[in-house]
ZADO-1210 file (C-alpha; in nm, 4 decimals, padded with zeros to 6 digits):
<atoms>
<atom x="-02.4257" y="-00.5757" z="-02.8858" code="MET" pos="1"/>
<atom x="-02.6451" y="-00.7669" z="-02.6379" code="LEU" pos="2"/>
<atom x="-02.6483" y="-01.0819" z="-02.8500" code="THR" pos="3"/>
<atom x="-02.2839" y="-01.0680" z="-02.9532" code="THR" pos="4"/>
<atom x="-02.0630" y="-01.3294" z="-02.7847" code="PRO" pos="5"/>
<atom x="-01.8252" y="-01.1796" z="-02.5267" code="THR" pos="6"/>
<atom x="-01.5220" y="-01.3506" z="-02.6896" code="ASN" pos="7"/>
<atom x="-01.5992" y="-01.1869" z="-03.0241" code="ALA" pos="8"/>
<atom x="-01.6324" y="-00.8386" z="-02.8709" code="VAL" pos="9"/>
<atom x="-01.3041" y="-00.8895" z="-02.6819" code="GLU" pos="10"/>
<atom x="-01.1285" y="-00.9911" z="-03.0043" code="ALA" pos="11"/>
<atom x="-01.2683" y="-00.6909" z="-03.1937" code="LEU" pos="12"/>
<atom x="-01.1455" y="-00.4372" z="-02.9392" code="ILE" pos="13"/>
<atom x="-00.8198" y="-00.6215" z="-02.8689" code="CYS" pos="14"/>
<atom x="-00.8919" y="-00.7090" z="-02.5071" code="LEU" pos="15"/>
<atom x="-00.7547" y="-01.0293" z="-02.3535" code="PRO" pos="16"/>
<atom x="-01.0183" y="-01.2765" z="-02.2324" code="PRO" pos="17"/>
<atom x="-01.1554" y="-01.1860" z="-01.8909" code="LEU" pos="18"/>
<atom x="-01.0691" y="-01.5210" z="-01.7357" code="GLU" pos="19"/>
<atom x="-00.7022" y="-01.4783" z="-01.8335" code="LEU" pos="20"/>
<atom x="-00.6930" y="-01.1298" z="-01.6794" code="VAL" pos="21"/>
<atom x="-00.8420" y="-01.2619" z="-01.3564" code="VAL" pos="22"/>
<atom x="-00.5941" y="-01.5540" z="-01.3509" code="GLN" pos="23"/>
<atom x="-00.3020" y="-01.3166" z="-01.4071" code="SER" pos="24"/>
<atom x="-00.4109" y="-01.0910" z="-01.1262" code="GLU" pos="25"/>
<atom x="-00.4559" y="-01.3817" z="-00.8901" code="ALA" pos="26"/>
<atom x="-00.1103" y="-01.5172" z="-00.9724" code="ARG" pos="27"/>
<atom x="00.0510" y="-01.1771" z="-00.9286" code="SER" pos="28"/>
<atom x="-00.1153" y="-01.1266" z="-00.5895" code="ALA" pos="29"/>
<atom x="-00.0167" y="-01.4803" z="-00.4734" code="ALA" pos="30"/>
<atom x="00.3435" y="-01.4306" z="-00.5795" code="HIS" pos="31"/>
<atom x="00.3608" y="-01.0880" z="-00.4157" code="ARG" pos="32"/>
<atom x="00.2213" y="-01.2197" z="-00.0867" code="LEU" pos="33"/>
<atom x="00.4581" y="-01.5182" z="-00.0986" code="TRP" pos="34"/>
<atom x="00.7546" y="-01.2897" z="-00.1706" code="SER" pos="35"/>
<atom x="00.6775" y="-01.0705" z="00.1303" code="LEU" pos="36"/>
<atom x="00.6410" y="-01.3695" z="00.3577" code="GLY" pos="37"/>
<atom x="00.2701" y="-01.3003" z="00.4126" code="SER" pos="38"/>
<atom x="00.1430" y="-01.6224" z="00.2583" code="TRP" pos="39"/>
<atom x="00.0063" y="-01.8929" z="00.4890" code="SER" pos="40"/>
<atom x="-00.0495" y="-02.2528" z="00.3721" code="TYR" pos="41"/>
<atom x="-00.3637" y="-02.3411" z="00.5571" code="LEU" pos="42"/>
<atom x="-00.4680" y="-02.5812" z="00.2812" code="ARG" pos="43"/>
<atom x="-00.1591" y="-02.6444" z="00.0658" code="PRO" pos="44"/>
<atom x="-00.3384" y="-02.8429" z="-00.2032" code="ASN" pos="45"/>
<atom x="-00.6658" y="-02.6577" z="-00.2175" code="GLY" pos="46"/>
<atom x="-00.8264" y="-02.3163" z="-00.2053" code="GLY" pos="47"/>
<atom x="-00.6134" y="-02.0149" z="-00.2807" code="HIS" pos="48"/>
<atom x="-00.2929" y="-02.2065" z="-00.2209" code="SER" pos="49"/>
<atom x="-00.3529" y="-02.3982" z="-00.5414" code="SER" pos="50"/>
<atom x="-00.2969" y="-02.0806" z="-00.7413" code="VAL" pos="51"/>
<atom x="00.0543" y="-02.0446" z="-00.5960" code="LEU" pos="52"/>
<atom x="00.1283" y="-02.4175" z="-00.6307" code="MET" pos="53"/>
<atom x="00.0307" y="-02.4159" z="-00.9995" code="GLN" pos="54"/>
<atom x="00.2369" y="-02.1079" z="-01.0575" code="LEU" pos="55"/>
<atom x="00.5475" y="-02.2616" z="-00.8958" code="ARG" pos="56"/>
<atom x="00.5049" y="-02.5891" z="-01.0868" code="GLN" pos="57"/>
<atom x="00.4490" y="-02.4270" z="-01.4282" code="GLN" pos="58"/>
<atom x="00.7449" y="-02.1896" z="-01.4194" code="ASP" pos="59"/>
<atom x="01.0517" y="-02.2686" z="-01.2109" code="PRO" pos="60"/>
<atom x="01.1569" y="-01.9038" z="-01.2021" code="ILE" pos="61"/>
<atom x="00.8922" y="-01.8484" z="-00.9286" code="PHE" pos="62"/>
<atom x="01.0763" y="-02.0910" z="-00.7040" code="ASN" pos="63"/>
<atom x="01.3727" y="-01.8561" z="-00.6888" code="MET" pos="64"/>
<atom x="01.4199" y="-01.6169" z="-00.4004" code="GLY" pos="65"/>
<atom x="01.3320" y="-01.2548" z="-00.4502" code="VAL" pos="66"/>
<atom x="01.4907" y="-00.9315" z="-00.3518" code="ASP" pos="67"/>
<atom x="01.2080" y="-00.7577" z="-00.1744" code="VAL" pos="68"/>
<atom x="01.2024" y="-00.5402" z="00.1347" code="MET" pos="69"/>
<atom x="00.9037" y="-00.4710" z="00.3499" code="ARG" pos="70"/>
<atom x="00.8372" y="-00.1043" z="00.3901" code="PRO" pos="71"/>
<atom x="00.9226" y="00.0374" z="00.7307" code="ALA" pos="72"/>
<atom x="00.7412" y="00.3476" z="00.8487" code="PHE" pos="73"/>
<atom x="00.8856" y="00.5832" z="01.1111" code="LYS" pos="74"/>
<atom x="00.5953" y="00.7905" z="01.2226" code="LEU" pos="75"/>
<atom x="00.7722" y="01.0025" z="01.4782" code="GLU" pos="76"/>
<atom x="00.6918" y="01.3709" z="01.4598" code="PRO" pos="77"/>
<atom x="00.9831" y="01.5905" z="01.3533" code="LYS" pos="78"/>
<atom x="00.8272" y="01.9012" z="01.5104" code="TYR" pos="79"/>
<atom x="00.7053" y="02.0226" z="01.8442" code="ARG" pos="80"/>
<atom x="00.3943" y="02.2285" z="01.9097" code="VAL" pos="81"/>
<atom x="00.3853" y="02.4726" z="02.1997" code="THR" pos="82"/>
<atom x="00.0640" y="02.6523" z="02.2594" code="MET" pos="83"/>
<atom x="00.0664" y="02.9540" z="02.4899" code="LEU" pos="84"/>
<atom x="-00.2411" y="03.1332" z="02.6044" code="MET" pos="85"/>
<atom x="-00.2715" y="03.5131" z="02.6117" code="GLY" pos="86"/>
<atom x="-00.2116" y="03.5188" z="02.9873" code="GLU" pos="87"/>
<atom x="00.1195" y="03.3373" z="02.9409" code="ASP" pos="88"/>
<atom x="00.2333" y="03.5983" z="02.6924" code="TRP" pos="89"/>
<atom x="00.1346" y="03.8798" z="02.9271" code="MET" pos="90"/>
<atom x="00.3315" y="03.7258" z="03.2167" code="LYS" pos="91"/>
<atom x="00.6409" y="03.6688" z="03.0066" code="ALA" pos="92"/>
<atom x="00.8983" y="03.9481" z="02.9990" code="THR" pos="93"/>
<atom x="01.0791" y="04.0214" z="02.6767" code="GLY" pos="94"/>
<atom x="01.0646" y="03.8294" z="02.3525" code="ALA" pos="95"/>
<atom x="00.9476" y="03.4667" z="02.3290" code="PRO" pos="96"/>
<atom x="01.2193" y="03.2046" z="02.3585" code="PRO" pos="97"/>
<atom x="01.4350" y="03.1469" z="02.0520" code="ALA" pos="98"/>
<atom x="01.2785" y="02.8857" z="01.8280" code="VAL" pos="99"/>
<atom x="01.4220" y="02.7145" z="01.5218" code="LYS" pos="100"/>
<atom x="01.1553" y="02.7075" z="01.2543" code="GLY" pos="101"/>
<atom x="00.8180" y="02.8771" z="01.2287" code="LEU" pos="102"/>
<atom x="00.6405" y="03.0783" z="01.4961" code="VAL" pos="103"/>
<atom x="00.2718" y="03.1400" z="01.4416" code="TRP" pos="104"/>
<atom x="00.0592" y="03.3900" z="01.6296" code="PHE" pos="105"/>
<atom x="-00.3177" y="03.3969" z="01.6368" code="THR" pos="106"/>
<atom x="-00.5702" y="03.6158" z="01.8152" code="VAL" pos="107"/>
<atom x="-00.8804" y="03.4718" z="01.9691" code="GLY" pos="108"/>
<atom x="-01.0376" y="03.1312" z="01.9016" code="PRO" pos="109"/>
<atom x="-00.9506" y="03.1252" z="01.5305" code="ARG" pos="110"/>
</atoms>
């Protein structure tokens, strides 16, 4: 196997050539970044921008707009934690205030 040409091994096990896989991944990443508006053209005719330029010249479908939305995360907690110490429970008279949801009790530092 060490002296077998890489292209022959790829053909025998039905793998696409490595350089084609790398080019495909680079094109997919460039198009995804461009679609999300995250692409910057620092050097339009060189560097990484050449991947996107070649892609857009070879296939006009990549010049079309895309229907993509950026994900929006709302990281507001939907719960409230109230921690009462043992002294607070001793001072309170009656049952604890009415709570919607779960009420957990623990004894000691556990």
